[in-house]
C-alpha positions in Angstrom: -15.6 -42.1 -17.1 -13.1 -40.4 -14.7 -11.3 -38.6 -17.5 -14.6 -37.0 -18.6 -15.0 -35.3 -15.3 -14.5 -31.5 -15.3 -12.0 -30.3 -12.8 -13.4 -27.5 -10.6 -11.5 -24.2 -10.6 -9.5 -23.2 -7.6 -12.3 -20.9 -6.5 -15.1 -23.4 -7.0 -13.1 -26.0 -5.1 -12.4 -23.6 -2.2 -16.0 -22.5 -1.9 -17.3 -26.0 -2.1 -15.0 -27.3 0.6 -15.5 -24.4 2.9 -19.3 -24.9 2.7 -18.8 -28.0 4.8 -19.6 -26.8 8.3 -17.2 -29.2 10.1 -14.4 -28.4 7.6 -14.9 -24.7 8.1 -14.9 -25.1 11.8 -11.7 -27.0 11.8 -10.2 -24.5 9.4 -11.0 -21.6 11.8 -9.8 -23.6 14.8 -6.5 -24.1 13.1 -5.9 -20.5 11.8 -7.6 -18.0 14.1 -5.5 -16.4 16.8 -6.1 -17.5 20.4 -7.5 -14.1 21.3 -10.4 -14.6 18.9 -10.8 -18.3 19.6 -11.4 -17.4 23.3 -14.2 -15.1 22.3 -16.2 -17.0 19.6 -18.3 -20.1 19.6 -17.3 -22.1 16.5 -20.1 -24.5 17.0 -22.4 -21.7 15.8 -20.6 -21.3 12.5 -22.8 -20.2 9.7 -22.2 -19.4 6.0 -23.7 -16.0 5.2 -24.6 -14.3 1.9 -21.9 -12.4 0.2 -24.0 -10.8 -2.5 -23.0 -7.3 -1.4 -19.7 -7.6 -3.1 -19.2 -5.3 -6.1 -18.9 -7.5 -9.2 -16.5 -5.0 -10.9 -14.0 -5.4 -8.0 -14.7 -9.1 -7.4 -12.5 -10.5 -10.2 -12.5 -14.1 -8.7 -16.0 -14.3 -7.4 -14.7 -16.4 -4.5 -15.5 -14.4 -1.4 -17.1 -16.1 1.5 -18.6 -14.7 4.6 -19.1 -16.7 7.8 -20.5 -15.8 11.2 -20.3 -17.2 14.6 -21.8 -16.0 17.9 -19.6 -14.5 20.6 -19.5 -16.6 23.7 -22.1 -15.6 26.3 -23.1 -12.7 24.1 -26.0 -12.0 21.8 -23.7 -10.7 19.1 -22.2 -12.1 15.9 -18.6 -12.2 14.8 -18.0 -12.2 11.0 -15.2 -13.7 8.9 -14.6 -12.4 5.4 -12.6 -14.8 3.3 -11.0 -14.2 0.0 -9.2 -17.0 -2.0 -6.3 -15.9 -4.2 -4.4 -18.1 -6.7 -2.2 -15.2 -7.8 -1.0 -12.1 -6.1 -3.1 -8.9 -6.3 -1.3 -5.7 -5.2 -4.7 -4.2 -4.4 -6.0 -7.1 -2.3 -5.8 -5.1 0.9 -8.0 -2.4 -0.7 -10.5 -4.9 -2.0 -10.9 -6.6 1.3 -11.2 -3.3 3.1 -13.9 -2.3 0.6 -15.7 -5.6 1.2 -15.7 -5.0 5.0 -17.2 -1.6 4.5 -19.9 -3.1 2.2 -20.7 -5.7 4.9 -21.0 -3.1 7.5 -23.2 -1.0 5.2 -25.5 -4.0 4.7 -25.7 -4.5 8.4 -26.7 -0.9 9.0 -29.3 -0.9 6.2 -30.8 -4.2 7.3 -31.9 -2.9 10.6 -31.2 0.8 11.2 -32.9 0.8 14.6 -30.4 -1.8 15.9 -27.4 -0.9 13.8 -25.2 -0.3 16.8 -23.0 -1.7 18.0 -21.3 -2.7 14.7 -20.3 -6.3 14.3 -16.7 -7.4 14.3 -15.4 -8.5 10.8 -12.2 -10.5 10.6 -10.6 -10.7 7.1 -8.7 -13.8 5.9 -6.9 -14.4 2.6 -6.3 -18.0 1.5 -3.5 -18.1 -1.1 -2.4 -21.2 -3.2 -0.2 -19.7 -5.9 3.0 -21.4 -7.0 5.4 -18.8 -5.4 5.4 -17.4 -1.9 3.0 -14.5 -1.4 5.1 -11.3 -1.2 2.5 -8.6 -1.4 1.9 -7.1 2.0 -1.8 -7.6 2.8 -2.0 -4.4 4.7 -4.1 -1.3 3.7 -1.4 1.0 5.0 1.3 -0.4 2.7 -0.7 0.8 -0.3 0.4 4.4 0.6 4.0 3.6 -0.4 6.6 5.9 1.1 3.8 7.4 3.3 3.0 4.2 5.1 4.0 5.5 8.5 1.9 8.6 8.0 -1.0 6.5 6.9 -0.8 4.5 10.1 -0.9 7.7 12.1 -3.8 9.3 10.1 -6.0 6.6 8.7 -8.6 4.7 10.8 -8.0 6.9 13.8 -10.7 8.7 15.7 -12.2 11.4 13.5 -11.2 15.0 14.2 -14.2 16.7 15.9 -14.6 20.4 15.9 -17.5 21.5 18.1 -17.8 25.2 17.2 -20.1 25.8 20.2 -17.1 24.9 22.5 -14.7 27.4 20.9 -14.0 30.5 23.1 -14.0 34.0 21.7 -10.2 34.0 22.0 -10.0 30.7 20.0 -12.1 32.2 17.3 -10.0 35.4 17.1 -6.8 33.3 16.8 -8.2 31.4 13.9 -8.1 34.5 11.7 -10.6 34.4 8.8 -11.6 30.9 9.6 -13.0 32.2 12.9 -15.6 34.1 10.9 -17.0 30.7 9.7 -16.8 29.2 13.2 -18.5 32.1 14.8 -21.4 32.0 12.2 -21.9 28.3 12.7 -22.0 28.6 16.4 -25.5 28.2 17.9 -24.6 28.0 21.5 -27.1 29.8 23.7 -24.2 30.6 26.0 -22.9 33.1 23.4 -25.4 36.0 23.4 -26.3 37.8 20.2 -24.7 41.1 21.3 -21.5 39.2 22.0 -21.5 37.6 18.6 -22.1 41.0 16.9 -19.0 42.4 18.7 -16.9 39.6 17.2 -18.5 40.0 13.8 -17.6 43.7 13.9 -14.0 42.9 14.8 -13.8 40.6 11.8 -15.3 43.2 9.5 -12.9 45.9 10.6 -9.9 43.5 10.3 -10.7 42.2 6.9 -12.7 45.0 5.2 -11.1 45.7 1.9 -8.9 42.6 2.2 -11.5 40.0 1.2 -14.5 39.9 -1.1 -17.4 41.9 0.6 -19.8 39.1 -0.6 -18.3 36.9 2.2 -19.6 39.3 4.8 -22.9 39.6 3.1 -23.3 35.9 3.1 -22.4 35.8 6.8 -25.1 38.4 7.6 -27.8 36.6 5.7 -26.9 33.3 7.4 -26.7 34.8 10.9 -30.1 36.6 10.6 -32.0 33.3 10.1 -29.9 30.8 12.0 -31.7 31.4 15.3 -35.1 30.9 13.7 -34.7 27.1 13.2 
């Protein structure tokens, strides 16, 4: 009897329908931006495993991961899909976490060929009763500091190569220069040159900082060239 049939949940229905290759292809064709459609071959669409998702964060158990090949390239392009029937103020965080987990799985699967990393395009499909108002943007989670987050987060990581610091740079950095000088292992800086700078720091900060700091520096410097 029709009335005895159990109606699938929103998530079950979504996953079942998207498992159809032709339907999934048409869905992506309709919703992906032209810049991506120009690069991917939707005829190679494939449903991937999403077992990497943390069950404690995955409240709906509805995530889907698809892959397609890039045109004329031996590389995959991934799509991370999350179905939502209600708003979640942390959805941007959860999706970002899933992306990191997917990249982690990629790296662990074949460390020798981990690079380059694959592209992962996140998509949220929402079917709640009211319009979705929560901003699906990781930066918006920082509230009043959203602009600062855009400037700081997901930018190239600050790199401090201590071997490239000049003696003048090290002197200008005050007590932090003591750490930088000790970490430096550049063969361009001779031992006698390093000792001159160490003496300068000692004379400048003797009696102003714990003497144990200088004792630790000497112990470290004695053995660092033996590696």
